[in-house]
C-alpha positions as CSV (number, residue, x, y, z in Angstrom):
1,M,-49.2,50.8,36.5
2,S,-45.8,50.6,35.0
3,V,-43.0,50.1,37.5
4,A,-39.3,50.2,37.1
5,V,-37.2,48.5,39.7
6,C,-33.5,49.1,40.8
7,P,-32.6,45.6,42.1
8,G,-29.1,46.7,43.1
9,C,-30.1,49.7,45.2
10,V,-29.2,48.9,48.8
11,A,-27.8,51.1,51.5
12,G,-25.0,53.1,50.0
13,G,-23.2,50.9,47.6
14,P,-24.9,51.6,44.2
15,V,-24.8,55.3,44.7
16,A,-21.1,55.3,44.9
17,E,-20.6,52.9,42.1
18,Q,-22.9,54.6,39.6
19,A,-21.7,58.1,40.4
20,Q,-18.2,57.0,39.5
21,A,-19.1,56.7,35.9
22,V,-19.9,60.4,35.6
23,Q,-17.3,62.5,33.8
24,A,-16.9,66.0,35.1
25,P,-15.2,69.0,33.5
26,S,-11.6,69.3,34.6
27,H,-11.3,73.1,34.3
28,V,-13.7,76.1,34.7
29,L,-13.1,79.5,33.2
30,V,-15.1,82.7,34.0
31,L,-16.2,84.7,31.0
32,P,-17.5,88.0,32.4
33,N,-18.4,89.7,29.2
34,I,-20.3,87.1,27.2
35,H,-24.0,87.8,26.6
36,C,-25.3,86.1,23.4
37,A,-25.2,83.0,21.3
38,V,-22.4,84.5,19.1
39,C,-20.2,84.7,22.2
40,M,-21.0,81.1,23.1
41,R,-20.2,79.8,19.7
42,T,-16.9,81.8,19.5
43,V,-15.8,80.4,22.9
44,E,-16.7,76.8,22.1
45,D,-15.2,76.9,18.6
46,T,-12.0,78.5,19.8
47,L,-11.4,76.1,22.6
48,G,-12.5,73.1,20.6
49,G,-9.7,73.7,18.1
50,L,-7.0,73.7,20.8
51,P,-4.8,70.6,21.5
52,G,-5.4,68.8,24.7
53,I,-9.1,69.9,25.0
54,N,-11.6,67.1,24.7
55,G,-14.6,69.4,24.9
56,A,-15.9,72.8,26.0
57,R,-19.3,73.8,27.0
58,V,-20.5,77.4,27.8
59,N,-23.1,78.1,30.5
60,L,-24.3,81.6,29.5
61,T,-26.4,82.0,32.7
62,R,-23.3,81.5,35.0
63,K,-20.9,83.1,32.4
64,R,-18.5,80.1,32.6
65,V,-17.1,77.6,30.2
66,F,-16.6,74.0,31.5
67,I,-13.6,72.3,29.8
68,S,-12.8,68.6,29.7
69,A,-9.0,68.2,29.5
70,E,-6.1,66.6,31.4
71,P,-6.6,67.4,35.1
72,G,-3.9,69.8,36.2
73,A,-3.2,71.2,32.8
74,D,-2.2,74.9,32.6
75,P,-5.2,76.9,31.3
76,T,-3.1,79.9,30.4
77,P,-2.8,79.0,26.7
78,W,-6.6,78.6,26.5
79,M,-7.2,82.0,28.1
80,D,-4.7,83.5,25.7
81,A,-6.5,81.9,22.7
82,L,-9.8,83.3,24.0
83,S,-8.2,86.8,24.4
84,R,-7.1,86.7,20.8
85,A,-10.7,85.8,19.8
86,G,-11.9,88.9,21.7
87,I,-13.2,87.0,24.8
88,E,-12.0,88.0,28.3
89,A,-11.4,84.9,30.4
90,Y,-10.2,84.1,33.9
91,E,-9.8,81.0,36.1
92,A,-12.8,80.5,38.4
93,G,-12.3,82.5,41.5
94,E,-10.0,85.2,40.1
95,E,-12.6,87.6,38.7
96,T,-16.0,86.3,39.6
97,A,-17.0,89.6,41.0
98,R,-16.9,91.1,37.5
99,V,-19.7,88.9,36.3
100,G,-22.1,90.8,38.6
101,E,-21.9,94.2,36.9
102,D,-25.5,95.6,36.8
103,Y,-24.9,99.0,35.0
104,L,-27.3,100.8,37.4
105,T,-25.1,103.8,37.6
106,E,-24.8,104.0,33.9
107,L,-28.5,103.6,33.5
108,G,-29.2,106.4,36.0
109,V,-26.8,108.8,34.3
110,A,-28.1,108.0,30.8
111,G,-31.7,108.5,31.9
112,F,-31.0,111.9,33.6
113,A,-29.0,113.2,30.6
114,M,-31.6,111.9,28.1
115,M,-34.4,113.8,29.9
116,N,-32.5,117.0,30.0
117,V,-31.4,116.9,26.3
118,M,-35.0,116.0,25.3
119,L,-36.3,119.1,27.1
120,L,-33.8,121.2,25.1
121,S,-34.8,119.4,21.9
122,V,-38.5,120.3,22.5
123,A,-37.5,123.9,22.2
124,V,-35.6,123.3,19.0
125,W,-38.5,121.2,17.5
126,S,-40.9,124.0,18.5
127,G,-39.2,126.4,16.2
128,A,-36.2,128.0,17.9
129,E,-34.0,129.6,15.3
130,G,-30.6,131.3,14.9
131,A,-28.5,131.9,18.0
132,T,-31.1,130.4,20.3
133,R,-31.1,127.1,18.4
134,E,-27.2,127.0,18.3
135,M,-27.1,127.7,22.1
136,L,-29.5,124.9,22.8
137,H,-27.5,122.5,20.6
138,W,-24.3,123.4,22.4
139,I,-25.8,122.9,25.8
140,S,-27.1,119.5,24.5
141,A,-23.6,118.6,23.3
142,A,-22.2,119.6,26.7
143,I,-24.6,117.2,28.5
144,A,-24.7,114.4,26.0
145,L,-21.1,113.8,25.0
146,P,-19.7,113.2,28.5
147,A,-22.8,111.2,29.4
148,V,-22.4,109.0,26.3
149,A,-18.7,108.6,26.9
150,F,-19.5,107.2,30.4
151,T,-22.7,105.3,30.0
152,A,-22.0,103.6,26.7
153,Q,-18.8,102.0,27.8
154,P,-20.2,98.5,28.2
155,F,-21.2,98.5,24.5
156,F,-17.9,100.2,23.3
157,K,-15.7,97.7,25.2
158,N,-17.6,94.6,23.8
159,A,-17.7,96.0,20.3
160,F,-14.0,96.8,20.4
161,S,-13.1,93.3,21.6
162,A,-15.1,91.8,18.8
163,L,-13.7,94.1,16.0
164,R,-10.2,93.6,17.3
165,V,-10.3,90.0,16.2
166,G,-12.4,90.5,13.1
167,R,-15.9,89.4,14.3
168,L,-19.2,91.1,14.9
169,N,-21.6,91.0,17.8
170,M,-24.8,92.9,18.8
171,D,-22.7,95.7,20.4
172,V,-21.0,96.7,17.1
173,P,-24.1,98.3,15.4
174,I,-25.1,99.8,18.8
175,S,-21.7,101.4,19.2
176,L,-21.6,102.6,15.6
177,A,-25.0,104.2,15.9
178,I,-24.1,105.9,19.2
179,L,-20.7,107.2,18.0
180,L,-21.9,108.3,14.5
181,A,-25.0,110.0,16.0
182,C,-22.8,112.0,18.4
183,A,-20.1,112.7,15.8
184,M,-22.5,113.9,13.1
185,S,-24.5,115.9,15.7
186,L,-21.3,117.7,16.8
187,F,-20.4,118.3,13.1
188,E,-23.8,119.8,12.5
189,V,-23.6,122.0,15.6
190,I,-20.1,123.3,14.6
191,N,-21.4,124.1,11.1
192,G,-24.6,125.7,12.2
193,G,-26.9,122.8,11.1
194,Q,-30.6,122.7,11.9
195,H,-30.6,119.1,13.4
196,A,-28.7,117.3,16.1
197,W,-28.9,113.7,17.1
198,F,-27.9,113.9,20.8
199,D,-31.3,112.9,22.1
200,A,-31.5,109.9,19.9
201,A,-28.0,108.7,21.0
202,L,-28.9,109.0,24.7
203,S,-32.3,107.4,24.2
204,L,-30.7,104.5,22.4
205,T,-28.1,104.1,25.2
206,F,-30.8,104.4,27.9
207,F,-33.1,101.8,26.5
208,L,-30.4,99.3,25.8
209,L,-28.9,99.7,29.2
210,A,-32.4,99.1,30.7
211,G,-32.5,95.8,28.8
212,R,-29.0,94.9,30.0
213,V,-29.9,95.7,33.7
214,L,-33.1,93.6,33.5
215,D,-31.1,90.7,32.1
216,Q,-28.4,91.0,34.8
217,R,-31.0,91.1,37.6
218,L,-32.3,87.7,36.4
219,R,-28.8,86.2,36.1
220,R,-27.8,87.3,39.6
221,A,-30.6,85.1,41.0
222,A,-29.1,82.0,39.4
223,R,-26.6,80.3,41.8
224,S,-24.9,77.0,41.1
225,A,-26.0,74.0,43.1
226,A,-22.6,72.4,42.4
227,D,-20.9,75.2,44.2
228,N,-23.1,74.7,47.3
229,L,-22.5,71.0,47.7
230,A,-19.3,71.8,49.5
231,A,-21.3,73.0,52.5
232,L,-22.3,69.4,53.2
233,E,-18.6,68.4,53.5
234,P,-16.9,69.2,56.8
235,S,-13.6,71.0,56.4
236,R,-11.7,69.0,59.1
237,V,-12.0,65.6,60.8
238,Q,-10.5,63.7,63.7
239,V,-7.9,61.2,62.4
240,L,-6.5,58.4,64.7
241,R,-2.7,58.1,64.3
242,D,-0.9,55.9,66.9
243,G,-4.0,56.0,69.1
244,V,-4.0,59.8,69.2
245,R,-6.8,61.9,67.7
246,T,-5.5,64.6,65.3
247,N,-7.6,67.4,63.9
248,T,-6.8,67.0,60.1
249,A,-7.9,68.9,57.0
250,I,-10.1,66.8,54.7
251,A,-7.7,67.2,51.9
252,E,-5.0,65.4,53.9
253,V,-7.2,62.3,54.7
254,G,-6.0,59.2,52.8
255,V,-7.4,55.9,51.9
256,G,-7.1,53.6,55.0
257,D,-6.9,56.4,57.6
258,M,-8.9,55.7,60.8
259,L,-11.4,58.3,61.6
260,W,-13.2,59.3,64.8
261,I,-16.7,60.8,64.3
262,A,-18.8,62.1,67.2
263,A,-22.5,61.6,67.6
264,G,-24.3,64.0,65.2
265,G,-21.2,64.3,63.0
266,R,-21.3,64.1,59.2
267,V,-19.2,61.5,57.5
268,P,-16.6,63.5,55.4
269,V,-15.4,60.7,53.1
270,D,-16.7,57.3,52.0
271,A,-15.7,54.8,54.7
272,V,-16.6,51.5,56.4
273,L,-17.9,51.2,59.9
274,L,-15.6,49.4,62.4
275,E,-18.1,49.1,65.3
276,K,-20.9,46.5,65.5
277,S,-23.7,49.0,64.6
278,A,-24.6,52.6,64.0
279,L,-27.7,54.6,63.4
280,V,-27.3,56.6,60.2
281,D,-29.3,59.5,58.7
282,R,-28.9,59.2,54.9
283,S,-31.7,61.6,54.0
284,A,-29.3,63.9,52.3
285,I,-28.5,61.2,49.8
286,S,-31.6,59.1,49.6
287,G,-34.2,61.7,50.3
288,E,-35.9,59.3,52.9
289,S,-36.0,60.6,56.5
290,D,-36.1,57.3,58.3
291,P,-32.7,56.5,59.9
292,I,-30.9,53.3,58.8
293,Q,-29.5,50.8,61.3
294,T,-26.2,49.6,60.0
295,S,-23.8,46.8,61.2
296,A,-20.1,46.4,61.2
297,D,-18.3,46.7,57.9
298,A,-21.2,48.6,56.5
299,T,-20.4,51.2,53.8
300,L,-20.9,54.8,54.8
301,I,-21.2,57.6,52.3
302,A,-19.8,61.1,52.4
303,G,-22.7,63.2,53.6
304,D,-24.2,60.6,56.0
305,I,-24.9,61.8,59.5
306,L,-24.1,59.4,62.5
307,L,-27.1,59.8,64.9
308,D,-25.3,57.9,67.7
309,G,-21.7,57.5,68.6
310,P,-18.9,58.2,68.7
311,H,-17.8,55.8,66.0
312,H,-14.6,54.7,64.4
313,L,-14.4,54.5,60.6
314,R,-11.8,53.5,57.9
315,A,-11.6,55.7,54.9
316,T,-12.2,53.9,51.5
317,R,-12.7,56.8,49.1
318,V,-11.3,60.3,49.5
319,G,-11.0,63.6,47.6
320,E,-12.8,63.7,44.2
321,D,-13.5,60.0,44.5
322,T,-16.2,60.4,47.3
323,T,-19.9,60.0,46.6
324,L,-20.6,63.6,47.6
325,R,-18.0,64.9,45.1
326,R,-19.3,62.7,42.4
327,I,-22.8,64.0,42.9
328,A,-21.3,67.5,42.6
329,Q,-19.7,66.5,39.4
330,M,-23.0,65.2,38.0
331,V,-24.7,68.4,38.9
332,A,-21.9,70.5,37.3
333,T,-22.1,68.5,34.1
334,A,-26.0,68.7,34.0
335,E,-25.9,72.5,34.7
336,S,-23.5,73.0,31.9
337,A,-25.7,71.1,29.5
338,R,-28.8,73.2,30.4
339,G,-26.7,76.4,30.2
340,T,-26.3,75.9,26.5
341,F,-30.0,76.6,25.9
342,R,-30.3,79.2,23.2
343,T,-32.9,81.8,23.8
344,L,-35.1,83.2,21.1
345,A,-33.3,86.6,21.5
346,D,-29.9,84.9,20.9
347,R,-31.2,83.3,17.7
348,A,-32.7,86.5,16.4
349,A,-29.4,88.4,17.2
350,E,-27.4,86.1,14.9
351,F,-29.4,87.3,11.9
352,Y,-30.1,90.9,13.1
353,T,-26.5,92.1,13.5
354,P,-25.2,91.5,10.0
355,A,-28.5,92.7,8.5
356,V,-28.2,96.1,10.2
357,H,-24.7,96.6,8.9
358,I,-25.6,95.5,5.4
359,I,-28.7,97.8,5.2
360,S,-26.8,100.8,6.6
361,A,-23.8,100.3,4.3
362,A,-26.2,99.9,1.3
363,A,-27.9,103.2,2.3
364,F,-24.6,105.0,2.4
365,V,-23.4,103.7,-0.9
366,G,-26.8,104.3,-2.6
367,W,-27.2,107.9,-1.5
368,W,-23.5,108.7,-2.1
369,L,-23.8,107.4,-5.7
370,A,-27.2,109.2,-6.2
371,T,-26.2,112.6,-4.7
372,Q,-22.4,112.6,-4.7
373,D,-22.8,114.2,-1.3
374,V,-21.0,112.3,1.5
375,R,-22.7,114.4,4.2
376,T,-26.2,113.4,3.0
377,A,-25.2,109.8,2.6
378,L,-23.8,109.6,6.1
379,N,-27.0,111.2,7.5
380,V,-29.1,108.6,5.9
381,A,-26.8,105.8,7.0
382,I,-26.8,107.0,10.6
383,A,-30.6,107.4,10.5
384,T,-30.9,103.8,9.3
385,L,-28.5,102.6,12.1
386,I,-30.4,104.5,14.8
387,I,-33.9,103.7,13.6
388,T,-33.0,100.0,13.2
389,C,-30.9,99.7,16.4
390,P,-32.1,96.8,18.5
391,C,-33.8,98.6,21.4
392,A,-37.0,96.7,21.0
393,L,-35.1,93.5,20.4
394,G,-33.0,94.1,23.4
395,L,-36.1,94.6,25.6
396,A,-38.2,91.9,24.0
397,V,-37.1,89.1,26.4
398,P,-36.1,91.0,29.6
399,S,-39.3,93.0,29.7
400,V,-41.4,89.8,29.5
401,A,-39.2,88.0,31.9
402,V,-39.5,90.7,34.6
403,A,-43.3,90.9,34.2
404,A,-43.7,87.1,34.4
405,T,-41.3,86.6,37.3
406,G,-43.0,89.4,39.2
407,R,-46.4,87.8,38.6
408,L,-45.0,84.4,39.7
409,F,-43.5,85.9,42.8
410,R,-46.9,87.2,43.7
411,E,-48.2,83.6,43.2
412,G,-45.5,82.3,45.6
413,L,-42.9,81.2,43.1
414,L,-39.3,82.6,42.8
415,V,-37.8,82.3,39.3
416,K,-34.0,82.2,39.5
417,S,-32.8,81.4,35.9
418,D,-33.0,83.8,33.0
419,T,-33.9,81.0,30.6
420,A,-36.3,79.2,32.9
421,L,-39.5,80.6,31.4
422,E,-38.7,79.7,27.9
423,R,-37.7,76.2,28.9
424,M,-40.8,75.7,31.0
425,A,-43.0,76.9,28.2
426,L,-41.9,73.8,26.2
427,I,-42.6,71.3,29.1
428,D,-44.7,68.3,28.2
429,T,-43.8,65.8,31.0
430,V,-43.5,66.4,34.8
431,V,-41.4,64.2,37.1
432,F,-41.9,64.2,40.9
433,D,-39.7,63.0,43.7
434,K,-41.9,61.5,46.4
435,T,-40.8,62.3,50.0
436,G,-40.7,66.0,50.7
437,T,-42.3,66.9,47.4
438,L,-45.6,64.9,47.2
439,T,-45.6,63.5,50.7
440,E,-44.1,64.2,54.2
441,R,-43.3,61.9,57.0
442,R,-44.8,62.7,60.4
443,L,-45.0,61.0,63.8
444,A,-48.6,59.9,64.7
445,V,-49.8,60.8,68.1
446,P,-51.4,57.7,69.8
447,K,-55.2,58.1,70.2
448,D,-55.1,57.0,73.8
449,M,-52.5,59.7,74.9
450,S,-53.8,61.9,77.6
451,Q,-54.1,65.7,77.1
452,H,-51.4,66.3,79.7
453,H,-48.9,64.0,77.9
454,K,-49.8,65.7,74.6
455,R,-48.8,69.1,76.2
456,V,-45.5,67.5,77.3
457,L,-45.0,66.1,73.8
458,R,-45.7,69.6,72.2
459,A,-43.2,71.2,74.5
460,L,-40.4,68.7,73.7
461,A,-41.2,68.9,70.0
462,D,-40.9,72.7,70.0
463,T,-37.4,72.4,71.4
464,S,-36.0,70.5,68.5
465,N,-35.3,71.5,64.9
466,H,-35.5,67.9,63.7
467,P,-38.0,67.6,60.7
468,L,-40.0,65.0,62.6
469,S,-40.2,67.3,65.7
470,K,-41.4,70.2,63.5
471,G,-44.0,67.9,62.1
472,L,-45.2,67.0,65.6
473,S,-45.5,70.7,66.4
474,K,-47.7,71.2,63.4
475,T,-49.8,68.2,64.4
476,L,-50.2,69.5,67.9
477,A,-50.7,73.1,66.8
478,N,-53.9,73.3,68.9
479,V,-52.3,71.9,72.1
480,A,-50.7,74.3,74.5
481,P,-47.2,73.3,75.4
482,A,-46.4,72.3,79.0
483,S,-43.9,74.2,81.2
484,L,-40.7,72.2,81.2
485,F,-37.3,72.9,82.7
486,D,-33.6,72.0,81.9
487,L,-34.5,71.2,78.3
488,H,-31.6,70.0,76.2
489,E,-31.1,68.1,72.9
490,E,-28.4,65.5,72.2
491,A,-27.7,64.6,68.6
492,G,-28.9,61.1,67.7
493,V,-30.6,60.7,71.1
494,G,-33.4,63.2,71.4
495,V,-34.7,65.9,73.7
496,S,-35.1,65.6,77.4
497,G,-36.1,67.8,80.4
498,E,-38.0,67.9,83.6
499,M,-41.5,68.9,84.7
500,R,-42.1,71.3,87.6
501,D,-42.6,68.3,90.1
502,G,-39.2,66.8,89.0
503,T,-40.6,64.1,86.7
504,S,-38.2,63.4,83.9
505,V,-39.5,63.6,80.3
506,S,-37.9,62.8,77.0
507,L,-38.6,62.4,73.3
508,G,-36.2,60.3,71.3
509,R,-35.1,56.9,69.9
510,G,-36.1,53.7,71.7
511,E,-34.2,50.5,71.7
512,G,-35.9,49.2,68.6
513,G,-35.4,52.4,66.6
514,D,-38.9,53.7,67.3
515,T,-39.6,57.2,68.5
516,V,-40.7,57.2,72.1
517,L,-42.2,59.8,74.5
518,R,-41.3,59.1,78.1
519,V,-43.1,60.8,81.0
520,G,-41.7,59.4,84.1
521,D,-42.2,55.6,83.9
522,V,-44.8,55.9,81.1
523,E,-43.8,55.3,77.5
524,H,-45.7,56.1,74.3
525,V,-44.5,54.8,71.0
526,L,-45.0,57.2,68.1
527,D,-45.4,55.5,64.7
528,S,-44.0,57.2,61.6
529,V,-46.6,57.7,58.9
530,E,-46.4,59.2,55.5
531,T,-49.1,61.7,54.5
532,M,-49.9,63.6,51.3
533,L,-48.8,67.2,51.2
534,P,-51.5,69.8,50.6
535,G,-52.2,70.3,46.9
536,A,-50.5,67.1,45.8
537,R,-53.6,65.3,44.5
538,E,-55.0,68.5,42.9
539,T,-51.7,69.2,41.1
540,V,-51.4,65.7,39.7
541,A,-55.0,65.8,38.6
542,L,-54.7,69.2,36.9
543,L,-51.5,68.1,35.0
544,Q,-53.2,64.9,33.8
545,K,-56.3,66.9,32.8
546,A,-53.9,69.0,30.7
547,N,-52.6,65.8,29.0
548,I,-49.2,66.2,30.7
549,P,-47.8,62.8,31.7
550,V,-46.7,62.5,35.3
551,H,-43.9,60.3,36.6
552,M,-42.7,59.6,40.2
553,L,-39.1,58.8,40.9
554,T,-38.1,57.8,44.5
555,G,-35.4,56.1,46.4
556,D,-38.1,54.5,48.7
557,G,-39.1,50.9,48.6
558,A,-41.5,49.3,46.1
559,E,-44.5,48.8,48.4
560,N,-44.7,52.3,49.8
561,A,-43.9,53.8,46.3
562,R,-46.8,51.9,44.7
563,N,-49.2,52.8,47.5
564,I,-48.5,56.6,47.2
565,A,-48.5,56.5,43.4
566,G,-51.8,54.7,43.5
567,A,-53.4,57.2,45.9
568,L,-52.3,60.0,43.6
569,G,-53.3,58.4,40.4
570,I,-49.7,58.3,39.0
571,E,-49.2,55.3,36.7
572,N,-45.5,55.8,35.9
573,V,-43.5,55.1,39.1
574,S,-39.8,54.1,39.6
575,F,-38.6,53.2,43.0
576,G,-35.3,52.3,44.8
577,L,-33.4,54.8,42.6
578,S,-30.0,56.3,43.3
579,P,-29.2,59.9,42.3
580,Q,-27.5,58.7,39.1
581,E,-30.5,56.5,38.2
582,K,-32.8,59.4,38.6
583,V,-30.6,61.3,36.1
584,G,-30.8,58.3,33.8
585,A,-34.6,58.2,34.1
586,V,-34.8,61.9,33.1
587,A,-32.4,61.3,30.3
588,D,-34.4,58.4,28.9
589,L,-37.5,60.6,28.8
590,Q,-35.5,63.3,27.0
591,A,-34.1,60.8,24.6
592,G,-37.7,59.9,23.7
593,G,-38.4,63.4,22.7
594,R,-40.0,64.6,26.0
595,S,-39.3,68.0,27.6
596,V,-39.0,67.2,31.3
597,L,-39.8,69.3,34.4
598,M,-38.3,67.8,37.5
599,V,-39.8,68.6,41.0
600,G,-37.6,67.5,43.9
601,D,-36.2,68.6,47.3
602,G,-33.3,66.4,48.4
603,L,-29.6,66.1,47.6
604,N,-30.4,62.9,45.8
605,D,-32.7,64.9,43.5
606,T,-30.1,67.6,42.8
607,P,-28.4,66.0,39.7
608,A,-31.9,65.2,38.2
609,L,-33.0,68.8,38.9
610,A,-30.0,70.1,37.0
611,A,-30.3,67.6,34.2
612,A,-34.0,68.2,33.5
613,D,-35.1,70.7,30.9
614,A,-36.5,72.8,33.8
615,S,-36.9,72.2,37.5
616,I,-38.7,73.4,40.6
617,A,-37.9,72.8,44.3
618,P,-40.1,73.4,47.3
619,S,-39.3,75.9,50.0
620,S,-38.5,73.0,52.4
621,A,-35.7,71.7,50.1
622,L,-32.0,71.6,50.9
623,D,-30.1,74.8,49.9
624,V,-28.3,72.8,47.3
625,S,-31.5,71.5,45.7
626,R,-33.1,75.0,45.7
627,N,-30.0,76.4,44.0
628,A,-30.1,73.7,41.3
629,A,-33.7,74.4,40.5
630,D,-34.9,77.1,38.1
631,V,-37.9,78.0,40.3
632,N,-38.5,77.8,44.1
633,F,-41.8,77.5,45.8
634,V,-42.0,80.4,48.3
635,S,-45.5,79.7,49.5
636,G,-45.2,75.9,49.6
637,D,-48.4,75.5,47.6
638,L,-47.7,72.7,45.1
639,S,-50.7,73.6,43.0
640,K,-48.9,76.7,41.9
641,L,-46.8,74.5,39.6
642,V,-49.7,74.5,37.2
643,V,-49.9,78.3,37.4
644,A,-46.1,78.5,36.6
645,L,-46.4,76.3,33.5
646,G,-49.4,78.3,32.2
647,L,-47.6,81.7,32.8
648,A,-44.4,80.3,31.1
649,K,-46.5,79.6,28.0
650,T,-48.0,83.0,28.1
651,A,-44.5,84.6,28.5
652,R,-43.3,82.7,25.4
653,R,-46.3,84.1,23.4
654,R,-45.5,87.6,24.6
655,I,-41.8,87.2,23.5
656,L,-42.9,86.0,20.1
657,E,-45.3,88.9,19.8
658,N,-42.6,91.3,20.8
659,F,-40.4,90.0,18.0
660,A,-43.3,90.4,15.6
661,L,-43.7,94.0,16.8
662,S,-40.0,94.6,16.3
663,V,-40.1,93.1,12.8
664,G,-43.2,95.2,11.9
665,Y,-41.6,98.3,13.3
666,N,-38.5,97.7,11.1
667,A,-40.6,97.0,8.1
668,I,-42.1,100.5,8.4
669,A,-39.0,102.3,9.8
670,I,-36.3,101.0,7.4
671,P,-38.0,102.3,4.2
672,I,-38.5,105.7,5.8
673,A,-34.9,105.8,6.8
674,L,-33.7,104.6,3.4
675,A,-35.8,107.3,1.7
676,G,-34.0,110.0,3.7
677,L,-37.2,111.0,5.5
678,A,-36.0,110.1,9.0
679,T,-35.4,113.5,10.7
680,P,-33.9,113.5,14.3
681,L,-37.4,113.9,15.6
682,A,-38.8,111.0,13.6
683,A,-35.9,108.7,14.6
684,A,-36.1,109.5,18.3
685,I,-39.9,109.1,18.4
686,A,-39.9,105.9,16.3
687,M,-37.1,104.3,18.4
688,S,-38.7,105.2,21.7
689,A,-42.2,104.2,20.6
690,S,-41.0,100.7,19.5
691,S,-39.3,100.2,22.9
692,I,-42.4,101.4,24.9
693,T,-44.7,99.3,22.8
694,V,-42.6,96.2,23.6
695,V,-42.6,96.9,27.3
696,L,-46.4,97.5,27.4
697,N,-47.1,94.3,25.5
698,A,-45.0,92.4,28.0
699,Q,-47.4,93.4,30.7
700,R,-50.5,91.9,29.1
701,G,-51.8,88.9,31.1
702,M,-49.2,89.3,33.8
703,R,-51.1,91.5,36.2
704,G,-53.0,88.9,38.1
């Protein structure tokens, strides 16, 4: 067994010192309209060339750019530079609602118009001639033109923004195809032509909007864990000034201020304890549920909960200097790094966009030189644009993602990130936290406890929301609770009440820190024991059988960590780790060429969850940890992790197959279009068939 030790990790100090070294972005800008790798590169290149900016990193999932610059610098010149580059940008908080556009209205209108125009087109294709055909074409125009003007706006706006600054993106060929199809169709109708392209223009708009909607649905599920850390920091605190307690905003607390914290209160800043002792719950930071008994002058960390009290503290670190804020900075930095992952679709788009323009332009020039007929040349060029437009490419990833996430949800797993499946498909190493992920702490019921006292214990445990009380309720699930009266819970003390005959009962902390049940004059000491969570052994065994190395990272002590690791068959275990050291352990594995999946549940795991290549959090995890993770367990069954990795690999295969189908389709369709054989009917059928084939292929293997 290989063991790594953190010799400096004692209560509180190392966490604060190590978190201090993390550099966080100084500014965040919202980019509501970015959607591909070209946009990311444009943003980073534009900002990277500006004075005063040390670095810029785009998170495509959150549609933000994290900028390292002088704190307090005016971001207006940066937003102006991005605007000149065709990228809309706002300071975080100004226009975040715009990121959530889902285009559902546009999709519905496009679908309704497409079906109606196709019904009219069937009559034309069936042989309608003369005035009947012209009437059907004019009705199609009356339906299609307003519908396209409304529903294709997302593509038009993005294409215009790109062309305005002399660059291309995927929306440029899409917009060109839609506009030219509508324009040439209207020209043909006015001049009594036999063919119109309105159905093709609407089909193209509908399928691409469908892909955009699927993509937005996945993005909306991704929330930033860094944003949620603020919930662990109280907004106000009692500050002692001249012996008088004053309710003060956290932002106004300074180093050296004297603080008064009630029992059960959360420490808002890093501070030192002024009393002789205090019982501290540090589970949010360390991940370990056992309280810590501290003495005078002990260091307390922002996020600690004082289980007894009240207590007087002296602030030592405030504002952005506190441990909680530094952990938030670590998470933001790690999330930004993971947000730069380039999907297969982004990579394909880089080559596809210019290729479509070149082929279409070549078709126009070739046919114009061959026939000297601009109308014929335009028809062939438009047919090429439509038949090669990226419907199938636009649906290749979202269709697989939706099928796979649906299957995973049925398996009890909620996928929150749009790039999670692609990253999980590459995983070759799994890292587990210990407490709350592989194990849980429970209070053991003494074997000699009478049935009557067990019923009292069950009733008291049911009254409290404390994790150990919930564990007791599960342990005593088959015991009927006793009827108790005047039940009340006091933070840091426990639960108390009375029996029908007036006997006092309580469940709480004894003098030595043990958990004690008192029934009248009788006391029962409940030992804290750590047990394996269901599925932990099976999951580790399945991963090892698949030749995936398993590591365990914990803030717990050496002896307990070794015992748990040995029982699970995990050879690689590191113990006594702070949040930053967990990040470092993950980074070391990544530096060695490993693709790491992190599984954890506590605040101390959050930076590592964000820093790993992919991450999973159980349903019992803190909100901040669940938000940092790519996938959440809904069912609580740890063995589903293996299912998730298998489905991720299947999803990646389906995406590659969809790209192959798209390439094969273009290999057949492009020569047909260039030869001038692509009639409106052929273009519409080919384009729709390619999209439907991609969607059907995405469903294979996802139905379980």
